[in-house]
Structure formats: C-alpha cells, structure tokens
C-alpha positions in Angstrom: 0.0 0.0 0.0 1.3 3.4 -1.0 1.8 5.5 2.2 2.4 8.7 0.3 -0.7 11.1 0.3 -2.9 10.8 -2.7 -2.9 13.8 -5.1 -6.0 14.3 -7.2 -5.0 15.9 -10.5 -7.9 17.6 -12.4 -7.8 18.5 -16.1 -10.8 20.4 -17.3 -11.3 20.5 -21.0 -13.7 21.8 -23.7 -12.9 20.9 -27.3 -9.3 20.5 -26.4 -8.3 18.7 -29.7 -5.7 16.0 -29.5 -2.1 17.4 -29.5 -2.3 19.8 -26.6 -4.6 17.5 -24.6 -2.5 14.4 -24.9 0.7 16.4 -24.0 -1.1 17.7 -20.8 -2.2 14.2 -19.8 1.2 12.6 -20.5 3.0 15.3 -18.4 1.0 13.9 -15.4 2.1 10.3 -16.3 5.7 11.6 -16.4 5.6 12.8 -12.8 8.3 11.4 -10.4 5.7 11.3 -7.7 3.6 8.2 -8.3 0.6 8.3 -5.9 -1.9 10.3 -8.0 -5.2 10.0 -9.6 -6.3 11.9 -12.7 -9.8 13.2 -13.2 -10.6 14.3 -16.8 -13.5 16.8 -16.4 -15.4 17.4 -19.6 -17.2 20.7 -20.0 -19.5 19.6 -22.8 -16.9 18.9 -25.6 -18.1 18.2 -29.1 -14.8 17.2 -30.7 -12.5 14.2 -30.3 -11.3 15.3 -26.8 -14.2 13.4 -25.1 -13.1 10.2 -26.9 -9.5 10.8 -25.9 -10.5 11.2 -22.3 -12.6 8.1 -22.3 -9.8 6.1 -23.9 -7.4 7.1 -21.1 -10.0 6.2 -18.5 -10.5 2.7 -20.1 -6.8 2.1 -20.6 -5.8 3.2 -17.0 -8.9 2.5 -14.8 -6.8 2.5 -11.6 -5.4 6.0 -12.3 -7.8 7.9 -14.6 -11.5 8.7 -14.3 -13.7 10.6 -16.8 -16.3 12.9 -15.3 -18.9 15.2 -17.0 -21.8 17.4 -16.1 -25.3 15.9 -16.3 -26.5 15.8 -19.9 -23.0 16.6 -21.1 -23.7 20.3 -20.4 -21.3 23.2 -20.9 -21.2 25.0 -17.6 -17.9 26.9 -17.7 -14.5 26.5 -16.2 -15.4 27.1 -12.5 -18.3 24.6 -12.4 -16.1 22.1 -14.2 -13.2 22.5 -11.7 -15.8 22.0 -8.9 -17.0 18.9 -10.6 -13.5 17.5 -10.4 -13.1 18.6 -6.8 -16.3 16.8 -5.7 -15.2 13.6 -7.3 -11.6 13.8 -6.0 -10.4 11.2 -3.5 -7.0 12.8 -2.7 -5.8 14.7 0.3 -4.2 17.2 -2.1 -5.6 18.8 -5.3 -3.7 20.0 -8.4 -5.1 21.6 -11.5 -3.9 21.5 -15.1 -5.5 23.0 -18.1 -5.7 20.9 -21.3 -3.2 23.1 -23.2 -0.5 23.3 -20.5 2.0 20.9 -19.1 3.7 20.1 -15.7 7.4 19.7 -15.3 8.2 16.2 -14.0 9.0 17.0 -10.4 6.0 19.3 -9.8 4.0 16.9 -7.5 7.1 15.5 -5.7 8.4 18.9 -4.7 5.0 20.5 -3.9 3.8 17.6 -1.8 7.0 17.7 0.1 6.4 21.3 1.0 2.8 20.7 2.2 3.9 17.6 4.2 6.6 19.6 5.9 4.3 22.6 6.7 1.0 21.3 7.9 -0.3 24.8 8.5 0.1 25.7 4.8 -3.0 25.6 2.7 -1.5 26.1 -0.7 1.9 26.2 -2.4 2.6 28.1 -5.6 5.5 29.4 -7.7 6.3 31.2 -10.9 5.1 29.9 -14.3 6.9 29.7 -17.6 5.2 31.5 -20.4 5.7 28.9 -23.1 6.0 30.1 -26.7 8.7 27.6 -27.9 6.2 24.8 -28.1 5.9 25.7 -31.7 9.4 24.6 -32.5 10.2 27.9 -34.2 13.6 29.3 -33.2 12.3 32.8 -32.9 9.7 31.7 -30.3 12.4 30.2 -28.1 13.5 33.8 -27.4 10.0 34.7 -26.4 9.9 32.2 -23.5 9.8 34.1 -20.2 9.2 33.5 -16.5 6.0 35.0 -14.9 7.0 35.5 -11.3 4.5 35.8 -8.5 6.4 39.0 -7.6 6.8 38.8 -3.8 10.0 40.5 -2.6 10.8 37.6 -0.3 9.9 34.1 -1.9 10.4 30.7 -0.3 8.4 31.6 2.7 4.9 31.4 4.2 2.5 34.3 3.9 -0.4 34.7 6.3 -3.8 35.9 5.3 -4.6 38.4 4.0 -1.1 39.6 3.0 -1.2 38.2 -0.6 -4.7 39.4 -1.2 -3.7 43.0 -0.3 -0.6 42.7 -2.5 -2.7 41.3 -5.4 -5.2 44.2 -5.1 -2.4 46.7 -5.0 -1.0 45.1 -8.2 2.3 44.4 -6.5 2.1 40.7 -7.3 0.7 38.4 -9.9 -1.9 35.7 -9.3 -0.3 32.3 -9.8 -1.2 30.1 -12.8 -3.9 27.6 -11.8 -1.6 24.8 -13.1 1.2 26.0 -10.8 -0.5 25.4 -7.4 -1.1 22.5 -5.0 -3.8 22.8 -2.3 -5.3 20.8 0.5 -8.7 19.4 -0.3 -10.0 20.5 3.1 -9.1 24.1 2.2 -11.1 23.9 -1.1 -14.1 22.5 0.8 -13.7 25.3 3.5 -13.8 28.1 0.9 -16.5 26.6 -1.3 -14.3 25.9 -4.3 -14.5 28.0 -7.4 -17.2 30.7 -8.0 -19.4 29.2 -10.7 -20.7 32.6 -11.9 -17.3 33.1 -13.4 -17.3 30.8 -16.4 -14.0 32.0 -17.9 -11.9 35.0 -17.3 -11.1 36.0 -13.7 -12.3 32.6 -12.4 -8.7 32.1 -11.2 -8.4 35.6 -9.6 -11.6 35.1 -7.7 -10.5 31.7 -6.5 -7.1 32.9 -5.3 -8.7 35.8 -3.6 -10.8 33.3 -1.5 -7.6 31.3 -0.7 -5.6 34.3 0.2 -8.3 35.5 2.6 -8.5 32.2 4.5 -5.2 30.3 4.2 -1.5 30.4 4.7 0.3 30.2 1.4 3.9 29.2 0.7 5.3 31.1 -2.3 8.3 29.3 -3.9 10.9 30.7 -6.3 10.8 27.4 -8.3 8.8 26.9 -11.5 6.9 23.6 -12.0 4.8 24.2 -15.1 4.6 25.6 -18.6 1.7 27.9 -19.6 1.2 27.5 -23.3 0.8 30.8 -25.2 -1.4 30.4 -28.3 -4.1 32.4 -30.2 -6.9 30.1 -29.2 -6.4 30.4 -25.4 -9.2 31.9 -23.3 -7.3 35.1 -22.6 -6.4 35.6 -26.3 -10.0 35.1 -27.4 -11.4 37.4 -24.8 -8.8 40.1 -25.5 -9.7 40.1 -29.2 -13.4 40.4 -28.3 -12.7 43.5 -26.1 -13.9 41.8 -22.9 -10.4 41.7 -21.5 -7.6 44.1 -21.3 -4.5 42.7 -19.6 -3.1 46.1 -18.7 -6.2 48.2 -18.1 -10.0 48.5 -17.6 -12.4 46.0 -19.1 -15.9 44.8 -18.5 -14.8 41.5 -17.0 -12.4 43.2 -14.6 -15.2 45.4 -13.3 -17.3 42.3 -12.7 -14.4 40.8 -10.7 -14.0 44.0 -8.6 -17.7 44.2 -7.9 -17.7 40.5 -6.8 -14.7 41.2 -4.6 -16.4 44.1 -2.9 -19.5 42.0 -2.1 -17.4 39.0 -1.0 -15.2 41.0 1.4 -18.4 42.5 2.9 -20.0 39.1 3.3 -16.8 37.8 5.0 -16.8 40.8 7.3 -13.2 41.7 6.3 -12.1 44.7 8.3 -8.5 45.0 7.0 -8.1 48.6 6.1 -5.3 48.1 3.6 -7.3 45.5 1.6 -10.3 47.8 1.4 -8.1 50.7 0.4 -6.5 48.7 -2.4 -9.8 47.6 -3.7 -11.2 51.1 -3.6 -8.2 52.4 -5.6 -8.9 49.9 -8.3 -12.6 50.7 -8.5 -12.2 54.5 -8.6 -11.2 54.3 -12.3 -14.7 52.9 -13.1 -16.7 55.5 -11.2 -18.1 58.7 -12.8 -16.3 61.8 -11.7 -19.3 63.1 -9.7 -19.7 59.9 -7.7 -16.5 58.6 -6.1 -16.7 60.7 -2.9 -20.2 59.8 -1.9 -19.8 56.2 -2.9 -16.6 55.9 -0.8 -18.4 57.5 2.1 -21.4 55.2 1.9 -19.1 52.1 1.7 -17.0 53.3 4.6 -20.2 53.8 6.6 -21.3 50.3 5.7 -18.0 48.7 6.8 -17.9 50.7 10.0 -21.4 49.6 10.7 -20.5 46.0 10.4 -17.4 46.4 12.5 -19.5 48.2 15.2 -22.1 45.5 15.0 -19.5 42.8 15.7 -18.0 44.7 18.6 -21.5 45.4 20.0 -22.4 41.7 19.6 -19.3 40.5 21.5 -19.9 43.2 24.2 -23.5 42.0 24.6 -22.4 38.4 24.8 -19.8 39.3 27.5 -22.5 41.1 29.5 -24.8 38.2 29.3 -22.1 35.8 30.2 -21.0 37.8 33.2 -24.5 37.7 34.6 -24.5 33.9 34.3 -21.4 33.5 36.6 -21.9 32.1 40.1 -19.3 31.9 42.8 -19.3 28.3 44.2 -16.2 28.0 46.4 -12.9 29.6 47.4 -11.5 33.1 47.2 -12.9 35.7 44.8 -9.9 37.9 44.9 -6.4 36.6 44.3 -3.2 38.5 45.3 0.0 37.2 43.9 3.4 38.5 42.7 5.2 38.4 39.4 7.2 35.4 40.6 4.1 33.4 41.4 1.6 31.6 39.2 -2.1 30.8 39.1 -3.7 28.2 36.9 -7.0 28.8 35.1 -9.2 26.1 33.7 -12.7 25.8 32.1 -14.1 22.3 32.9 -17.1 20.2 32.4 -17.5 16.7 33.8 -13.8 16.4 34.6 -14.0 14.0 37.6 -11.6 11.6 35.9 -8.9 14.3 35.7 -9.4 16.8 38.4 -7.6 15.1 41.3 -4.5 14.6 39.2 -4.8 18.1 37.7 -4.9 19.8 41.1 -2.2 17.7 42.7 0.2 18.2 39.7 -0.1 21.9 39.6 0.3 22.3 43.4 3.4 20.1 43.3 4.7 22.2 40.5 4.4 25.3 42.7 1.2 27.0 41.6 -0.2 29.3 44.2 -3.9 29.0 43.3 -6.2 27.2 40.8 -9.4 28.8 39.4 -12.0 26.5 37.8 -14.8 27.8 35.7 -17.3 24.9 35.8 -19.5 24.6 32.7 -22.5 22.9 34.3 -20.9 19.6 35.3 -23.2 16.7 36.2 -20.6 14.5 37.9 -18.3 14.9 41.0 -16.0 17.5 39.5 -17.0 20.3 42.0 -17.2 17.9 45.0 -13.6 16.8 44.4 -12.3 20.3 43.8 -13.9 21.6 47.0 -11.7 19.2 49.0 -8.6 21.4 48.3 -7.6 24.7 49.7 -6.2 27.4 47.4 -8.9 26.5 44.8 -11.7 28.7 43.6 -14.7 27.5 41.7 -17.0 29.6 39.5 -19.8 28.2 37.5 -21.8 29.1 34.3 -24.4 27.3 32.2 -23.6 29.3 29.1 -23.1 27.0 26.0 -19.4 26.3 25.5 -19.7 26.2 21.7 -20.8 29.8 21.7 -18.8 31.3 24.6 -15.6 29.3 24.6 -13.2 32.2 23.9 -15.3 34.6 26.0 -15.0 32.2 29.0 -11.3 32.1 28.7 -10.7 35.8 28.2 -13.0 36.5 31.2 -10.9 34.4 33.5 -7.7 36.0 32.3 -8.9 39.6 32.6 -10.5 39.0 36.0 -7.6 37.2 37.7 -4.3 37.8 35.9 -3.8 41.4 34.7 -0.1 42.4 34.9 0.8 38.9 36.2 1.6 35.4 34.9 -1.1 32.9 34.3 -1.2 29.4 32.9 -4.4 28.4 31.1 -4.8 24.6 30.8 -7.6 22.2 29.8 -8.6 19.7 32.5 -6.7 16.9 30.6 -3.5 18.9 30.3 -0.5 18.9 32.8 2.1 21.5 32.0 5.7 21.1 32.9 9.0 22.8 32.1 12.5 21.6 31.4 14.6 20.8 34.6 11.6 21.4 36.9 13.2 18.8 39.1 16.0 21.3 39.7 14.5 24.7 39.1 11.7 25.9 41.3 8.7 27.6 39.8 9.6 30.9 41.4 13.1 30.7 39.8 11.6 29.7 36.5 9.4 32.7 36.5 12.3 35.0 37.6 14.2 33.8 34.5 11.2 34.9 32.3 10.9 38.2 34.0 14.7 38.9 33.9 14.7 38.4 30.1 11.5 40.3 29.4 9.7 37.3 28.0 5.9 37.5 28.0 4.9 34.1 26.6 6.1 30.5 26.7 5.5 28.0 23.9 4.5 24.4 24.9 4.3 21.3 22.8 1.4 18.8 23.5 2.5 15.2 24.2 -0.4 12.8 24.0 -0.1 10.2 26.8 -1.7 6.7 26.9 -1.6 3.3 28.6 0.4 0.6 26.9 -1.6 -2.1 25.2 -5.0 -0.5 25.5 -7.6 -0.4 22.9 -10.4 2.2 22.8 -12.8 -0.5 24.1 -10.7 -0.8 27.2 -10.8 2.8 28.2 -12.8 3.2 31.4 -13.0 6.4 33.5 -11.7 6.1 37.0 -11.5 9.3 39.1 -9.1 7.7 41.6 -6.4 6.8 39.1 -3.2 8.8 38.8 -3.1 10.1 35.2 0.7 10.0 35.1 1.0 6.5 36.5 -1.6 4.8 34.4 -0.9 6.7 31.1 2.9 6.8 31.0 3.5 6.1 27.2 4.0 8.5 24.3 4.8 8.4 20.6 6.5 11.2 18.7 7.4 9.2 15.6 4.8 10.9 13.4 5.4 14.6 14.3 6.2 17.2 11.7 7.5 20.7 12.4 7.4 24.0 10.8 8.2 27.7 11.4 6.7 29.3 14.5 4.6 32.2 13.2 3.3 33.8 16.3 5.0 36.5 18.5 8.6 37.5 18.5 11.0 34.6 18.7 14.2 34.8 20.8 15.2 31.4 19.6 14.6 30.3 16.0 14.7 26.6 17.1 11.2 27.1 18.5 8.8 25.4 16.0 5.2 24.5 15.4 4.4 20.8 16.0 1.8 18.8 14.2 0.5 15.2 14.1 1.6 12.7 16.7 -0.3 9.6 17.8 -3.6 11.0 16.7 -2.4 11.5 13.2 -1.2 7.8 13.2 -4.5 6.6 14.5 -7.0 9.0 12.9 -5.2 10.7 10.0 -5.9 14.1 11.7 -3.0 16.6 11.4 -3.6 18.0 14.9 -1.8 21.2 15.9 0.3 20.4 19.0 1.7 23.8 19.8 0.2 26.3 22.3 1.2 29.3 24.3 -0.4 28.5 27.6 1.8 30.5 29.9 1.6 34.2 29.4 2.3 37.5 31.2 -0.9 39.6 30.8 0.3 43.1 30.0 -1.5 45.7 27.9 0.2 44.7 24.7 -0.3 41.0 24.4 -3.3 39.5 22.5 -4.2 36.1 23.8 -6.3 33.2 22.5 -5.5 34.2 18.9 -6.6 31.3 16.7 -7.6 29.7 20.0 -4.2 28.7 21.3 -1.7 31.4 20.3 -0.6 34.9 21.2 0.4 38.1 19.3 2.6 41.0 20.4 4.5 38.7 22.8 8.2 38.0 23.4 8.5 34.3 23.1 10.9 32.5 25.6 14.0 30.8 24.3 12.9 27.3 25.3 9.8 25.1 25.0 7.8 23.4 27.6 5.6 20.3 27.5 1.9 19.7 28.0 1.2 16.1 29.0 -2.1 15.6 27.3 -4.4 12.7 28.4 -7.1 12.4 25.7 -7.4 8.6 26.2 -7.7 8.6 30.0 -11.4 7.9 30.0 -14.0 6.5 27.6 -12.7 8.3 24.6 -15.4 7.0 22.4 -18.1 8.4 24.7 -16.3 11.8 24.8 -16.1 11.9 21.0 -19.7 10.9 20.5 -20.9 13.7 22.9 -18.6 16.3 21.1 -20.0 15.3 17.7 -23.6 15.2 18.9 -23.5 18.6 20.8 -20.9 20.3 18.5 -19.3 21.4 21.8 -16.1 22.3 20.0 -17.8 24.1 17.1 -15.4 27.0 17.2 -12.1 25.2 17.6 -12.1 21.5 16.7 -15.5 20.3 15.3 -14.0 18.6 12.1 -11.3 16.9 14.2 -13.9 15.2 16.4 -15.9 14.1 13.4 -12.8 12.4 12.0 -12.2 10.7 15.3 -15.8 9.3 15.3 -15.5 8.1 11.7 -12.4 6.2 12.4 -13.7 4.7 15.6 -16.8 3.4 13.8 -14.5 1.8 11.2 -12.2 0.1 13.7 -13.6 -0.3 17.2 -10.8 -2.6 18.3 -8.0 -0.1 17.4 -5.0 -0.4 19.6 -3.5 2.9 20.8 0.1 2.0 21.5 2.1 1.4 18.3 5.5 -0.2 18.0 7.1 3.3 18.2 5.6 4.0 21.6 8.0 4.8 24.5 7.6 5.1 28.2 8.2 8.6 29.7 10.7 8.5 32.6 11.6 12.2 32.8 10.5 15.4 31.1 14.2 16.1 30.5 14.4 13.1 28.2 12.3 15.0 25.7 15.0 17.7 25.3 16.9 18.0 21.9 14.2 16.2 20.0 10.8 17.2 21.2 11.6 20.1 23.4 14.4 22.7 22.9 16.3 24.8 25.5 18.8 27.6 24.9 22.3 27.6 26.4 21.3 30.7 28.4 18.5 28.7 30.1 20.8 25.8 30.8 23.2 28.1 32.5 20.4 29.5 34.6 19.5 26.0 35.7 23.1 25.1 36.5 23.5 28.2 38.7 20.4 27.1 40.7 21.5 23.5 40.8 24.8 24.6 42.3 23.1 26.8 44.9 21.0 23.8 46.0 24.2 21.8 46.6 25.8 24.5 48.8 25.2 23.4 52.4 23.4 25.8 54.6 24.9 26.7 58.0 
C-alpha cells in the first residue's frame, strides 16, 4: 500500500483537440511522484477530446477517471473544476488546463512542502510563459518567467497579505496549473465561483484562498503555460472583454464581486479595502467617487461596530451567568508566582491529578470555571484549599473564547497565568532542579511574555479504545505513561517575536497515526498579561508577545477515560464548534470503522523524565541551561 498522500490531478477540457490535450495528460504520467489519480472533467466537448479522455480512463482505470456534467452540459471553467473537486479522493488537489504541461517534479516537490508545513493551505510558484512549443527558433527567445512577484519568496505568507498585494497590483496571481492545495481548504472556501465561467475565475478563486489560508510562495517553477491564439485570454482580449493592462468589463465584474465578498466575510483589514477602492475608482463617474466611498465606509464601519457590539453584549450576558461556588474571589499574587486557570465540564476523571500536579509544580492558586458539570467535578475540587470555583451554564460552543478571556482579565492582569484544559498537565525543562519561582524569575529577567509548549499525547500501553474506562481515583501520570513522537512534523513558528529560532510549530503525533488528523500540537499556555499581548488568537496562540528561548511540554491525556463516549458527545452537541469540530468528526468516523483499534504502536516509548524530551521534542537555549546550572549549584551548597 502506498503511504504517500494521494494527489487528485484535475484537467478540465472543452474541445481541447488532440495534440495539446495528450501532452497535458502525458505530463502527469511523467511525474516522479507516483501516488496520484487523474480526473478528466469534460465541460461539454463536441470534438474528439471526449473520446481521448474516455480512452485514457478505459486504458488506465486505476489511475484515470472521466467525469462530466449531467446531460453533457457546458457549464464553464469554475463549475467544471468544482465537478472534479467533488469527485476527487485525494488529500491534495492540483489543476492542469488541457493546453498546458507540468514539469516532471512538480508533484514530488510541492507535496514535500505541504507535508513539511501542515499549517500551509496552498503552495505556488512562478510559471513559464511557453512560446517555444511551436518549435520555431524565434519563439524560443519569447519564453519568459512570470514571477509571483513577492519580494521575499520561499516563505509562508499569512492571510490576507497576498490578497492585499494582489489588489495593489504588487504581485501576480499564480497560474492555476502551478499550485497544489489541500482538499480541506477547497471545501472550506467553497471551491470556485461558478458565476465566473471563464476570465477571472482564477483571480476570484485565489482571492478566497488568500483571505483564509497560509500560502507558501516558492521561487521554483513547476509548469509551462502555453501561449497560443486560441487560449481563453487571447480570445477574450480580441473580443474586447479583457484588457491585460487596463480597464475591461470582466475586470469590473471581478471587482464588484470582490467588494461583495469582502463584505460578506466581514473583512475589516483597512489596507485590503483601500487597495480595492483604488482599483474601483477608475470605473466610477467623476461626480460619484466621494459619496460612494463615504457610503461604503459607513457600511463597513457599521459591520465592525455590530461585531463589537455583539461581542460586548455576549460578554455582559455571560458575566450575569457567573456564580461563585467555592474559594477566594480575589487573588493577590506576585510576578514570581503563578495561578492556573481552567474551564471544565464533567472532569472528575482528571481533576484530582490536575490539582495535585499543579500544586506540586508550585502553583499558588487554581481557578476553575465549571460549565454545568453533572458528575463529581465540583465535589472533588472543594476538598482542596487554594482552589476557587466559579460556574456558568452558558453554552461552551458559543462562549468558549469569552469564558477564557473573562478568567484571564478577572484574575491575571499584569501577572503570569497558565491556562490549561482539564486533561493537560504543563511542565517545564529541569523542573526537578529549578523551582517555579526561579523559572518565572528567568522569564521576567529576560522580558519574555509568553512560553510555547508542545502537547504530548499520553496513553496506557496495550490499551484499545474499548478498554478505556474512566476512574477518578487513578493517577493520570502513573496509568498513562507512554507516548509516541514518531509521526510529528515541524514548521516555522509564526506567532509572536522569537528569541530562539529553534522554537517550532508541531503537528501530528499519535492522533495522526490513528485517525489521520493533522492536529496542531503547539500552544502558548503560559503568558504575562500586559497591555500589549493579544491572547487566544486562533484559540491557542498569542500576538505581540516576546517568546521565551525554550519550549515546555503539556502532558495531554485524551485517552484517559472513555474516549469513544467523549467523541460521541462532542459530535452530537458540537461542543467544540469554534475550535475542533471537524477533528472530532474524523475521530468518530475512524472509531466506527475500527472499534478494536490499539492505541500504542511499535514506536511508543515510556516517559521517565520530562528532561528526556529535550533535543528532540523540546528545545532549550544555552542561556536557560546556564540559569538551571546556577540554581543547581546553589542547592548543593550546604546551609549553616
């Protein structure tokens, strides 16, 4: 069985003839990457190209499929690409028009980039404008490279940077044949806009991608874009519908669509809107621009005000739902002390281990926000001093981020706090030597305001999901002492200001091995809450923070109770709608397919010490090591 991810290659065609069409197909068969399928999507052809496509499908049934619209209709380029996407079975999607070709290493190199960077939604690069296909010597001199145009290629761009640059005419849109995308991204953005049957269907599509996904822009070319008089662009240019360097009716349609789409998506980026307005001004009568700009500005401001008002109202409603159950309401602690915050529901299996772990680590106080537990969570927590319990019945799927921000603002302004889920036990390198107070002193001394932690999924050796039974008296650490980091990938850390470039984003792990989900494993749970830092960005990250020069670990216990029941509840209630809904649906699908699945694989290892994870899973700087050595030596000096 081929373990490489499947790539679905989609060629749309309409009366493609034979020569160009066969060359395009054969360029896919020539790929050095072998795990692909080819979908030949017919847009209602009336020439021999339908027969050619059917012939390939019959000759290579394991690799090639022919698809068409109902009744052999002609529905345009976007609808035909969507037809291919719906039929695709691959994890990744690539497009090729029937008159272009791929270079032989296109798939191999682009797949490698997406596999190495799980947070990347699309990879693209420059395209060769191909005139020399004619064989004429003079046409060889006309071949040129159409660059994307970014000043700094071979890096990842976060949304909406590329959209802004595209609207400012600072970059070119990539050729459709030059990209590789994750299928889940295509499904998320709704594929291609079928109202655009020909020209600008690619611009519209890439605008949607740039608004939602991280994109890796390479400096390497992987395709040849054939230049000939019968191409869509050439035909439309001759008809006057398209002007590659100026105004045209189709360009105005594209800009109008863009304006409506940005409004629908509630985009508030000022630079994006300014760039769009600059382009649209050339189409407006001289006596209208000012009033139209004012009206649109009012509309955008109104939407922004509505969102802020909605969130403010939600916060007010949420605050009225809070009840104080147990413990202190006001916490006083210093910059060298730490409190732990946690939102919990039905956490009786975890809460004893959670409380005892954090107090043994040195935490001064723990605050729980109980989300209407129906088990013994509150009763167990009340057995401990230095614990506070608040309670709300507000729905988690609607108020998740509001709950967390509320706790941080109420208890931790201008101090350190650690936010952890009930099944997460945070620890730091050399905690057996370095006290929590000394650990925080190191952070303060170096002006760090956030610490990155990598999640490590823990489990019991030899267990299947059928064996998992909740037991509130068990020690999480003792029962679940195994881990597996064999299937973890890493990529550039993109949040905050790094003091150590070795800090990376982690993805995958045992859940990827079991469920094929590419889970993000990186969080910033420990933060100093000053007036600059933005927390819970994209749920688990921070902005405007100085990131510490080492990473910590979050021992994560997703399999400590009846995992199947937990997943079923999450899917039925959509409890994690904001942050992890699709992830839990994938868990459920796999569990239903293989109920006897064993968690521990051959690559599982027993965790003996957190320090064993350094220089592989965790990283520490030499400066941090020296700090630890100083405190280790101080401990060894006998006291009089």
